[in-house]
C-alpha positions in Angstrom: 0.0 0.0 0.0 1.0 3.6 -0.4 1.9 4.2 3.2 4.4 1.3 3.1 6.0 2.8 0.0 6.4 6.2 1.7 8.3 4.9 4.7 11.7 6.6 5.2 13.9 5.2 8.0 15.9 7.5 10.3 18.4 4.8 11.3 20.6 3.1 8.8 20.3 -0.7 8.5 22.9 -3.3 7.8 22.1 -4.4 4.4 23.3 -6.6 1.6 22.8 -5.4 -1.9 24.1 -6.1 -5.4 26.4 -4.5 -7.9 26.3 -4.4 -11.6 27.2 -2.2 -14.6 26.4 -2.0 -18.2 28.5 0.7 -19.9 27.2 1.1 -23.4 28.7 4.5 -24.1 31.8 4.8 -26.2 34.4 7.4 -25.3 33.3 9.7 -28.0 30.0 8.0 -28.9 26.5 9.4 -28.6 24.6 9.0 -25.4 22.0 6.3 -25.4 18.3 7.1 -24.9 17.6 6.9 -21.2 14.0 5.7 -21.5 13.7 2.2 -20.0 11.9 0.8 -23.0 12.5 -2.4 -24.9 11.1 -5.9 -24.4 11.8 -7.7 -21.1 14.9 -9.6 -21.6 15.7 -8.1 -25.0 19.1 -7.1 -23.7 21.3 -9.5 -21.7 24.7 -8.8 -20.4 27.2 -11.5 -21.6 29.2 -13.6 -19.2 32.0 -11.5 -17.7 35.3 -12.6 -16.2 35.8 -12.5 -12.4 36.3 -9.2 -10.8 39.9 -8.6 -9.6 40.0 -7.0 -6.2 42.7 -6.1 -3.7 41.9 -6.9 -0.1 43.5 -5.0 2.8 43.0 -6.3 6.4 41.6 -3.5 8.5 41.1 -5.5 11.7 40.7 -9.1 12.9 37.4 -9.4 14.8 37.3 -11.3 18.1 35.6 -14.7 18.4 32.7 -13.2 20.4 31.7 -11.0 17.5 29.3 -12.7 15.1 28.1 -10.9 12.0 24.3 -11.2 11.9 24.1 -11.2 15.7 25.9 -7.9 16.0 26.7 -4.9 13.9 30.1 -3.5 13.1 30.5 0.2 12.1 33.3 1.7 10.1 34.1 5.4 10.1 33.6 7.3 6.8 37.4 7.6 6.4 37.7 3.9 6.9 40.4 4.3 9.6 38.2 3.5 12.6 35.8 0.7 13.6 33.4 -0.1 16.4 31.1 -2.9 17.4 29.2 -4.3 20.4 30.0 -7.7 22.1 28.0 -9.6 24.6 29.7 -10.1 28.0 27.4 -12.3 30.1 24.2 -10.3 30.6 25.8 -7.0 29.6 27.1 -5.5 26.3 30.4 -3.8 25.8 31.3 -1.2 23.2 34.6 -1.8 21.4 36.0 1.2 19.6 39.3 0.9 17.7 40.0 -2.4 19.5 39.5 -0.9 23.0 36.6 -2.2 25.1 34.7 0.5 27.0 32.0 0.5 29.7 29.5 -2.3 29.8 25.8 -1.6 29.7 22.6 -3.6 29.8 22.0 -2.8 26.2 23.7 -0.8 23.5 22.2 0.4 20.2 23.9 0.7 16.9 27.1 2.8 16.9 27.4 5.7 14.5 30.5 7.5 13.6 30.3 11.3 12.9 30.7 12.3 9.3 34.2 13.6 10.1 35.1 10.3 11.7 36.2 11.9 14.9 33.7 10.6 17.4 30.9 8.0 17.9 27.4 8.2 19.2 25.0 5.5 20.5 22.1 4.9 22.8 22.5 2.7 25.9 20.5 1.5 28.9 21.7 0.7 32.4 19.8 0.2 35.6 16.4 0.7 33.8 17.4 4.1 32.4 18.4 5.2 28.9 20.9 7.8 27.8 23.0 8.9 24.9 26.7 8.4 24.8 28.3 11.1 22.6 32.1 11.0 22.1 32.4 8.7 25.1 30.5 11.0 27.4 27.2 9.7 29.0 24.3 12.2 28.8 21.5 12.7 31.3 19.5 9.6 32.2 15.9 9.4 31.1 13.2 6.7 31.2 13.8 6.2 27.5 15.8 7.6 24.6 15.7 7.2 20.8 16.2 8.8 17.3 19.8 9.9 17.7 21.1 12.0 14.8 24.3 13.8 13.8 24.5 16.9 11.6 26.3 16.8 8.3 29.1 19.0 9.6 29.6 16.7 12.7 29.1 19.7 15.1 25.6 19.0 16.3 23.6 16.1 17.7 20.0 15.5 18.6 17.9 12.7 20.1 14.5 12.2 21.7 14.0 11.4 25.4 11.2 10.6 27.7 10.8 11.4 31.4 7.5 10.0 32.8 4.8 10.7 30.3 6.5 13.7 28.7 8.9 13.7 25.8 11.7 16.0 24.8 14.1 16.8 22.0 17.6 17.1 23.3 19.5 19.2 20.7 23.2 20.0 21.3 22.9 18.8 24.8 20.0 21.2 25.6 16.6 19.7 26.6 13.7 21.3 24.8 10.1 21.9 26.1 8.0 18.8 26.9 5.5 17.3 24.4 3.2 14.3 24.3 5.8 12.7 21.9 8.8 13.6 19.8 8.8 11.4 16.7 11.7 12.5 14.5 14.7 14.8 14.4 16.2 16.1 11.1 19.1 18.5 10.6 19.3 20.6 7.4 22.1 19.8 4.9 24.0 22.9 6.0 23.6 21.8 9.7 22.2 25.3 10.6 18.6 24.2 11.1 16.9 21.3 12.9 13.3 20.1 12.6 11.6 18.1 15.3 8.3 16.3 14.8 6.2 16.7 17.9 2.8 15.6 19.2 0.9 18.4 20.9 -2.0 16.4 22.2 -3.2 12.8 22.2 -6.1 11.2 20.3 -9.2 11.1 22.5 -11.9 8.5 22.4 -15.3 10.3 22.4 -18.5 8.5 23.4 -21.3 9.7 21.2 -24.0 7.4 22.5 -24.7 3.9 23.6 -22.2 1.6 21.9 -21.1 4.5 19.6 -17.7 6.1 19.9 -15.3 8.1 17.7 -11.7 9.2 17.9 -11.0 12.9 18.1 -7.6 13.3 16.6 -4.8 14.9 18.6 -2.6 17.6 17.1 1.0 17.3 15.7 3.4 19.9 14.4 7.1 20.6 13.7 9.4 22.7 15.8 12.0 24.4 13.5 14.9 25.9 15.4 12.7 26.2 18.5 9.7 27.8 16.7 6.5 25.8 16.6 4.8 25.6 13.2 0.9 25.5 12.8 -0.6 22.3 14.1 -2.2 19.5 12.0 -3.9 16.2 12.8 -0.9 14.4 11.5 2.4 15.3 9.9 4.8 13.2 7.9 8.6 13.2 7.5 10.2 16.7 7.1 12.5 17.3 4.1 14.9 20.2 3.8 15.9 21.3 0.3 19.5 20.6 -0.6 20.3 24.3 -0.2 18.7 24.2 3.3 16.5 27.2 2.4 13.2 25.3 2.0 11.1 22.9 4.0 8.4 20.5 2.8 6.3 17.8 4.5 3.0 16.0 4.3 0.2 16.9 6.7 -3.5 16.0 7.3 -6.6 17.8 8.5 -9.7 15.7 9.2 -9.5 13.0 6.6 -7.5 14.7 3.9 -3.7 15.0 3.3 -1.7 17.6 1.5 1.8 18.7 0.9 3.0 21.7 2.9 5.8 23.4 0.9 7.4 26.6 2.2 4.4 26.9 4.6 1.9 26.7 1.8 -0.7 23.9 1.7 -1.2 22.1 -1.6 -4.4 20.4 -2.9 -6.1 17.8 -0.7 -5.8 14.1 -1.4 -6.6 10.9 0.5 -3.0 10.2 1.1 0.3 12.1 0.4 3.9 10.9 0.6 6.9 12.8 1.7 7.7 15.6 -0.8 11.2 15.4 -2.4 13.2 18.4 -3.7 15.3 18.3 -6.8 19.1 18.7 -6.4 18.9 22.3 -7.5 16.2 22.9 -4.8 13.8 24.4 -7.4 11.5 21.4 -8.2 9.3 19.3 -6.1 7.7 15.8 -6.4 5.5 13.7 -4.1 3.1 10.8 -4.3 -0.6 11.1 -3.8 -3.7 8.8 -3.6 -7.3 9.6 -4.5 -10.5 7.6 -4.8 -13.8 6.6 -3.4 -14.3 2.9 -3.7 -11.3 2.3 -5.9 -8.1 4.3 -5.2 -5.5 5.4 -7.7 -2.0 6.6 -7.0 0.1 9.1 -9.0 3.1 11.4 -8.7 2.6 15.1 -8.4 5.6 16.9 -10.0 5.8 20.7 -9.8 2.1 20.8 -8.9 1.1 18.7 -12.0 -0.6 15.3 -11.4 1.0 12.4 -13.4 -0.7 9.3 -14.8 -2.7 7.2 -12.4 -1.6 3.7 -11.4 -2.5 1.1 -8.8 0.6 2.0 -6.9 3.5 4.3 -7.2 6.8 4.7 -5.4 8.7 7.7 -4.2 9.9 9.8 -7.1 13.5 10.9 -7.6 15.2 13.6 -9.7 18.3 13.2 -11.9 21.4 15.1 -10.8 20.8 17.9 -13.3 17.2 18.2 -11.9 15.7 17.8 -15.4 14.5 14.2 -15.2 12.2 12.2 -12.9 11.9 8.5 -12.2 9.7 6.3 -10.0 8.3 2.8 -9.9 4.7 2.1 -10.7 2.3 -0.9 -10.6 -0.7 -1.9 -12.7 -2.5 -5.2 -12.8 0.1 -6.8 -10.4 3.0 -5.8 -12.7 5.6 -3.2 -11.9 7.8 -1.0 -14.1 10.0 2.1 -14.0 8.4 5.4 -15.2 11.1 7.8 -16.5 9.9 11.2 -17.6 6.4 9.8 -17.9 7.4 6.9 -20.2 6.8 3.4 -18.9 9.5 0.7 -19.1 9.0 -3.0 -19.5 6.9 -4.8 -16.8 8.4 -7.1 -14.1 7.0 -8.8 -11.0 8.7 -6.1 -8.9 11.1 -3.2 -9.5 13.2 -1.0 -7.2 13.9 2.7 -7.1 15.5 4.2 -10.3 19.0 5.6 -10.0 20.4 8.2 -12.4 24.0 8.5 -13.3 25.9 11.7 -12.3 25.7 13.0 -15.9 21.9 12.3 -15.9 22.2 10.2 -19.1 22.0 6.7 -17.7 19.6 4.8 -15.6 19.7 1.7 -13.3 17.2 -0.1 -11.2 16.6 -3.5 -9.6 13.9 -5.8 -10.9 12.5 -9.2 -10.1 11.1 -11.9 -12.3 9.7 -14.9 -10.4 12.2 -15.6 -7.5 15.3 -14.0 -9.1 16.5 -10.4 -8.9 18.7 -8.5 -11.3 19.6 -4.9 -12.2 18.5 -3.2 -15.4 21.1 -0.8 -16.8 20.1 1.3 -19.9 17.4 -1.4 -20.7 19.9 -4.3 -20.4 19.3 -6.9 -17.7 22.2 -8.1 -15.6 22.9 -11.4 -14.0 20.4 -12.9 -11.5 20.7 -13.3 -7.8 18.5 -14.4 -4.9 18.2 -10.8 -3.7 19.0 -7.3 -4.9 18.8 -4.3 -2.6 17.8 -1.1 -4.3 17.6 2.0 -2.2 16.2 5.5 -3.1 18.9 7.6 -1.4 21.8 7.0 -3.7 23.1 3.9 -1.9 22.8 1.2 -4.5 23.1 0.7 -7.4 25.7 3.4 -7.5 27.3 5.0 -10.6 30.9 6.1 -10.6 31.5 9.9 -10.7 32.3 9.7 -14.5 29.0 7.7 -15.0 30.9 4.9 -16.7 30.6 2.2 -14.0 27.7 0.9 -11.8 28.5 -0.8 -8.6 26.2 -2.7 -6.2 26.1 -5.9 -4.2 24.1 -9.0 -4.5 23.2 -12.1 -2.5 23.1 -15.8 -3.5 22.4 -18.1 -0.6 24.5 -16.8 2.2 27.2 -15.4 0.0 27.4 -11.7 -0.7 29.2 -10.4 -3.8 30.5 -7.1 -5.1 29.7 -6.6 -8.8 31.3 -4.1 -11.1 30.6 -3.9 -14.8 29.0 -7.4 -14.6 32.1 -8.9 -13.0 31.6 -10.7 -9.7 34.0 -10.5 -6.8 34.9 -13.3 -4.4 32.2 -13.9 -1.8 31.9 -12.1 1.5 29.7 -12.5 4.6 28.3 -8.9 4.6 29.1 -5.3 5.1 29.5 -2.9 8.1 26.8 -0.5 9.2 27.1 2.9 7.6 29.5 1.7 5.0 29.2 3.2 1.5 31.0 3.0 -1.7 33.8 5.4 -2.2 35.5 6.6 -5.4 38.8 8.5 -5.5 39.9 10.8 -8.3 42.4 8.2 -9.6 39.7 5.6 -10.5 39.9 3.5 -7.3 36.8 2.1 -5.8 36.8 1.2 -2.1 34.4 -0.6 0.2 34.6 -2.3 3.6 33.4 -5.9 3.7 33.5 -8.7 6.2 34.6 -12.3 5.6 34.7 -14.6 8.6 36.6 -12.8 11.4 38.2 -10.3 9.0 37.1 -6.7 8.3 38.5 -5.9 4.9 39.0 -2.9 2.7 38.2 -4.1 -0.8 39.6 -2.1 -3.6 38.9 -2.2 -7.4 41.0 -0.3 -9.9 38.3 0.9 -12.4 40.9 2.1 -14.8 42.0 -1.5 -15.5 38.5 -2.8 -16.3 38.0 -3.4 -20.0 34.8 -1.8 -21.2 32.2 -4.0 -22.7 
């Protein structure tokens, strides 16, 4: 359903995905048409030789750490690592090989974007608190939703004392609310938005055996200023330039997008609005219907073609193109600039290349997944993870390579240009692909008790 498609997590998950590339552009040749047309299976990537990788041991993990039972985190600069190990009934945090204080429970460890410190949530003696750069914060009955700003200088998390909830921003406790549901920093780290519940839903007895729910009120607090209340509010999105804010909100039984404080037209449901990279355009999903509902994407205020279901829309890096997944008669397909691609049993989120000329998305036929690059299907796997936030599949900065990860049985693989790496057990939390200006691809992966830095020299790959 639409609400499931709109979900955007605030905490990162350990995931296994797949990697694949089909580079059909010659060095001086014309760009291919980006439309995902063509017959299903019309293009198939030929068998490719194995992917040559260089493995560098980052750390040998202790026997008590088991991938799948615990999560290992690697800093963005790949020079630091952290994980949690079980010690009897308590858990200990190990950072750079040094075990710290033991707690009853420890949440996932995050490194700051500048790799200089860690944050995590912990409980001890029935109380919860945040541990930021090794320093325990005030104790509360419960804590959650810890976030770090992009410049690494700010932190925020939610906390509860009794029946009141607070947002703790930069170590300062805000005013109490019925609930604090989400905390989001702007890209420039200067602004922070907190979703708060002002009042609870109330059950109203209207007569013998007749009752109704009177909706409570919710709002956002932006830099300490409370915005107008609504019955419900969705996830807040700052524009890339941090100058604009958009979110979905509801009043009575209708939803609408609130963009720069202005309410859009009402619908039965509305997904989180997304800004284009240049911060000038806007797209969101909407749902309308009486007995039979239809879903569509609203781009710059214009409703798109109706479907049974639609997924969150994304813009190309040049902000000129749009892409999303859609469903009709139990078949899914990518819709690029309003043009439908071939149907599959399921498709993922479309990803554009940095030059905005190429397209990649995951697709499923029966029980096998693969990635479609410029209308060409890649090799099949048991599972392909396809995320909408630029995680995977991922194009190289020059748009010539696509990288992602796939799963067959319990074996995880890195795939570049259709070439499959040796198998691995998984990847650390918060890890992302990295490209340097010399054509070197790096990623941290786990095999057995070894945390490895896996490197691929893209300049040595022969183009198909």
